[in-house]
FIVORO-923278 format. One record per residue (C-alpha): x, y, z; residue in three letters. Coordinates in steps of 0.02 Angstrom, whole numbers. Example, Ala and Ser with C-alpha at 12.3 -4.5 7.8 and 13.67 -1.06 7.14 Angstrom:
<recs>
+--------+--------+--------+---------+
!     xx !     yy !     zz ! residuo !
+--------+--------+--------+---------+
!    615 !   -225 !    390 !     ALA !
!    684 !    -53 !    357 !     SER !
+--------+--------+--------+---------+
</recs>
This chain:
<recs>
+--------+--------+--------+---------+
!     xx !     yy !     zz ! residuo !
+--------+--------+--------+---------+
!   1452 !   -725 !    566 !     MET !
!   1443 !   -575 !    452 !     GLY !
!   1566 !   -512 !    321 !     VAL !
!   1588 !   -354 !    218 !     ASP !
!   1730 !   -299 !    107 !     ILE !
!   1727 !   -123 !    182 !     ALA !
!   1812 !   -109 !    352 !     GLN !
!   1703 !     40 !    397 !     ALA !
!   1546 !    -66 !    375 !     MET !
!   1621 !   -205 !    480 !     VAL !
!   1660 !    -81 !    619 !     GLU !
!   1483 !    -10 !    612 !     LEU !
!   1408 !   -185 !    620 !     ALA !
!   1516 !   -228 !    770 !     ARG !
!   1460 !    -69 !    857 !     GLU !
!   1276 !   -102 !    824 !     LEU !
!   1284 !   -289 !    864 !     HIS !
!   1427 !   -319 !    986 !     PRO !
!   1373 !   -497 !   1021 !     GLY !
!   1401 !   -554 !    842 !     LEU !
!   1559 !   -594 !    745 !     ASP !
!   1595 !   -480 !    596 !     PHE !
!   1748 !   -490 !    485 !     ARG !
!   1816 !   -400 !    334 !     GLN !
!   1815 !   -519 !    187 !     ALA !
!   1786 !   -531 !      0 !     ASP !
!   1631 !   -633 !    -44 !     ALA !
!   1723 !   -694 !   -198 !     GLN !
!   1863 !   -771 !    -91 !     ALA !
!   1796 !   -812 !     82 !     LEU !
!   1924 !   -853 !    219 !     PRO !
!   1823 !   -998 !    290 !     PHE !
!   1838 !  -1186 !    288 !     GLU !
!   1735 !  -1297 !    173 !     ASP !
!   1562 !  -1343 !    236 !     GLY !
!   1569 !  -1235 !    392 !     CYS !
!   1399 !  -1148 !    377 !     PHE !
!   1221 !  -1214 !    382 !     ASP !
!   1157 !  -1060 !    290 !     ALA !
!   1229 !   -918 !    186 !     VAL !
!   1131 !   -757 !    157 !     VAL !
!   1182 !   -609 !     48 !     ALA !
!   1059 !   -465 !     51 !     ASN !
!   1077 !   -355 !   -105 !     PHE !
!   1259 !   -407 !   -116 !     GLY !
!   1275 !   -514 !   -271 !     ILE !
!   1224 !   -374 !   -390 !     LEU !
!   1376 !   -270 !   -338 !     HIS !
!   1505 !   -404 !   -376 !     LEU !
!   1611 !   -411 !   -531 !     GLY !
!   1622 !   -601 !   -519 !     ARG !
!   1454 !   -662 !   -453 !     PRO !
!   1489 !   -840 !   -510 !     GLU !
!   1646 !   -842 !   -403 !     ALA !
!   1546 !   -781 !   -253 !     ALA !
!   1415 !   -916 !   -275 !     VAL !
!   1554 !  -1045 !   -288 !     ALA !
!   1620 !   -982 !   -121 !     GLU !
!   1447 !   -987 !    -44 !     PHE !
!   1425 !  -1166 !   -101 !     VAL !
!   1599 !  -1216 !    -43 !     ARG !
!   1570 !  -1151 !    133 !     THR !
!   1395 !  -1227 !    146 !     LEU !
!   1373 !  -1393 !    234 !     ALA !
!   1278 !  -1528 !    140 !     ARG !
!   1093 !  -1489 !    158 !     GLY !
!   1133 !  -1306 !    191 !     GLY !
!   1027 !  -1165 !    123 !     ALA !
!   1073 !  -1012 !     20 !     LEU !
!    967 !   -854 !      4 !     ALA !
!   1008 !   -703 !   -105 !     LEU !
!    912 !   -544 !   -142 !     THR !
!    924 !   -417 !   -283 !     VAL !
!    817 !   -272 !   -340 !     TRP !
!    688 !   -299 !   -475 !     ASP !
!    695 !   -195 !   -635 !     THR !
!    677 !     -5 !   -620 !     PRO !
!    496 !     -3 !   -679 !     GLU !
!    453 !   -110 !   -528 !     HIS !
!    568 !    -24 !   -403 !     VAL !
!    513 !    155 !   -414 !     ARG !
!    611 !    207 !   -260 !     VAL !
!    765 !    203 !   -372 !     THR !
!    679 !    194 !   -541 !     GLY !
!    623 !    374 !   -534 !     VAL !
!    805 !    429 !   -533 !     LEU !
!    858 !    301 !   -663 !     VAL !
!    720 !    364 !   -777 !     ASP !
!    761 !    548 !   -743 !     ALA !
!    943 !    519 !   -790 !     VAL !
!    890 !    428 !   -949 !     ALA !
!    768 !    567 !   -995 !     GLU !
!    903 !    700 !   -983 !     VAL !
!   1027 !    591 !  -1076 !     GLY !
!   1162 !    605 !   -943 !     ALA !
!   1310 !    489 !   -970 !     THR !
!   1434 !    421 !   -841 !     PRO !
!   1594 !    522 !   -817 !     PRO !
!   1748 !    452 !   -902 !     GLU !
!   1834 !    417 !   -736 !     ASP !
!   1689 !    309 !   -671 !     LEU !
!   1744 !    127 !   -691 !     PRO !
!   1624 !     10 !   -778 !     ALA !
!   1524 !    -93 !   -655 !     GLY !
!   1423 !   -254 !   -662 !     PRO !
!   1251 !   -256 !   -742 !     ASP !
!   1147 !   -199 !   -593 !     PHE !
!    988 !   -281 !   -656 !     PHE !
!   1060 !   -442 !   -728 !     ARG !
!    982 !   -549 !   -593 !     PHE !
!    816 !   -457 !   -596 !     SER !
!    773 !   -584 !   -731 !     VAL !
!    711 !   -743 !   -645 !     ASP !
!    790 !   -863 !   -770 !     ASP !
!    960 !   -780 !   -755 !     GLU !
!    953 !   -779 !   -566 !     PHE !
!    904 !   -963 !   -559 !     GLU !
!   1038 !  -1008 !   -686 !     ARG !
!   1169 !   -930 !   -572 !     LEU !
!   1117 !  -1047 !   -432 !     LEU !
!   1098 !  -1205 !   -536 !     ARG !
!   1264 !  -1182 !   -624 !     GLU !
!   1341 !  -1160 !   -451 !     GLY !
!   1286 !  -1337 !   -409 !     GLY !
!   1135 !  -1295 !   -304 !     LEU !
!    965 !  -1381 !   -306 !     GLU !
!    787 !  -1344 !   -252 !     ASP !
!    810 !  -1173 !   -331 !     CYS !
!    668 !  -1048 !   -325 !     GLY !
!    641 !   -864 !   -362 !     ILE !
!    509 !   -765 !   -268 !     GLU !
!    453 !   -588 !   -306 !     THR !
!    416 !   -484 !   -150 !     ILE !
!    323 !   -321 !   -174 !     ALA !
!    294 !   -183 !    -48 !     PHE !
!    277 !      6 !    -34 !     THR !
!    410 !    128 !     23 !     HIS !
!    352 !    292 !     99 !     ARG !
!    446 !    457 !    103 !     VAL !
!    387 !    624 !    169 !     SER !
!    454 !    727 !     24 !     SER !
!    537 !    712 !   -146 !     ALA !
!    693 !    794 !    -74 !     ASP !
!    705 !    659 !     59 !     GLU !
!    721 !    526 !    -75 !     LEU !
!    831 !    633 !   -188 !     TRP !
!    954 !    667 !    -45 !     ASN !
!    956 !    484 !      3 !     GLY !
!    992 !    423 !   -174 !     LEU !
!   1123 !    554 !   -215 !     THR !
!   1205 !    541 !    -44 !     GLY !
!   1201 !    356 !     -6 !     ALA !
!   1210 !    261 !   -171 !     THR !
!   1375 !    229 !   -259 !     VAL !
!   1370 !    225 !   -448 !     ARG !
!   1207 !    322 !   -471 !     MET !
!   1266 !    458 !   -353 !     SER !
!   1433 !    469 !   -443 !     ALA !
!   1346 !    482 !   -611 !     LEU !
!   1227 !    620 !   -555 !     VAL !
!   1348 !    723 !   -451 !     MET !
!   1481 !    723 !   -589 !     ALA !
!   1364 !    810 !   -710 !     GLN !
!   1376 !    997 !   -746 !     PRO !
!   1264 !   1102 !   -633 !     GLU !
!   1138 !   1133 !   -773 !     GLU !
!   1123 !    947 !   -812 !     THR !
!   1106 !    905 !   -627 !     ARG !
!    966 !   1030 !   -612 !     GLN !
!    876 !    954 !   -762 !     ARG !
!    891 !    781 !   -685 !     ILE !
!    822 !    848 !   -521 !     HIS !
!    675 !    929 !   -610 !     GLU !
!    637 !    769 !   -706 !     ALA !
!    650 !    672 !   -543 !     PHE !
!    527 !    790 !   -454 !     ASP !
!    405 !    780 !   -599 !     ARG !
!    406 !    589 !   -597 !     ARG !
!    385 !    586 !   -409 !     MET !
!    215 !    671 !   -428 !     GLU !
!    145 !    506 !   -492 !     ASP !
!    166 !    438 !   -315 !     TYR !
!    106 !    584 !   -210 !     ARG !
!    -16 !    549 !    -68 !     THR !
!   -102 !    660 !     58 !     ALA !
!     48 !    655 !    176 !     ASP !
!    198 !    619 !     65 !     GLY !
!    241 !    491 !    -68 !     PHE !
!    217 !    304 !    -84 !     GLU !
!    328 !    213 !   -209 !     LEU !
!    309 !     31 !   -260 !     PRO !
!    460 !    -81 !   -231 !     VAL !
!    492 !   -257 !   -293 !     SER !
!    631 !   -375 !   -237 !     VAL !
!    689 !   -543 !   -306 !     LYS !
!    725 !   -674 !   -172 !     LEU !
!    821 !   -827 !   -233 !     ALA !
!    837 !   -982 !   -124 !     SER !
!    921 !  -1150 !   -149 !     ALA !
!   1003 !  -1295 !    -58 !     ARG !
!   1167 !  -1388 !    -68 !     LYS !
!   1109 !  -1568 !    -75 !     LEU !
!   1269 !  -1650 !   -137 !     ARG !
+--------+--------+--------+---------+
</recs>
């Protein structure tokens, strides 16, 4: 069973995996019975939610006793250079979000181990643990990563693309300059770090 709040994503998942059940649903108000799942997994989902505590409450509600929960979030920008180079470029230029961009949740709130674990424990879970997973992401060119970040992200893309042309160009130049720190013989290699939280519902 898979859920997403966006119908387009549900349709894509159904197309790619026709043998699985995908439904449109809000993680903060799941349309499932209590204790119906042995495991709940949310991959880079919790950091996008305005009410993460409500989502964890729903995960716990739908977990059977003894069931497992696993959540992932990005580490802080200095450890996730695949996005951090753009975050740092925007900060260097001093670009600010457009007035019509709604405020969003703190994207890096759960990059802090204690805060991530607190979310689980206060949700009533036990055997909580936070693991840091590090790896390298490779791209063939700086433009490949720039186009991916400005074309496929949500808030960061909106922030960058709403800037005046001159400011956008300065961000791009700062981005390219920072990318040089990760150049290799055949492209770029950027360090990435992910936080994996796991816990169980024992009561």
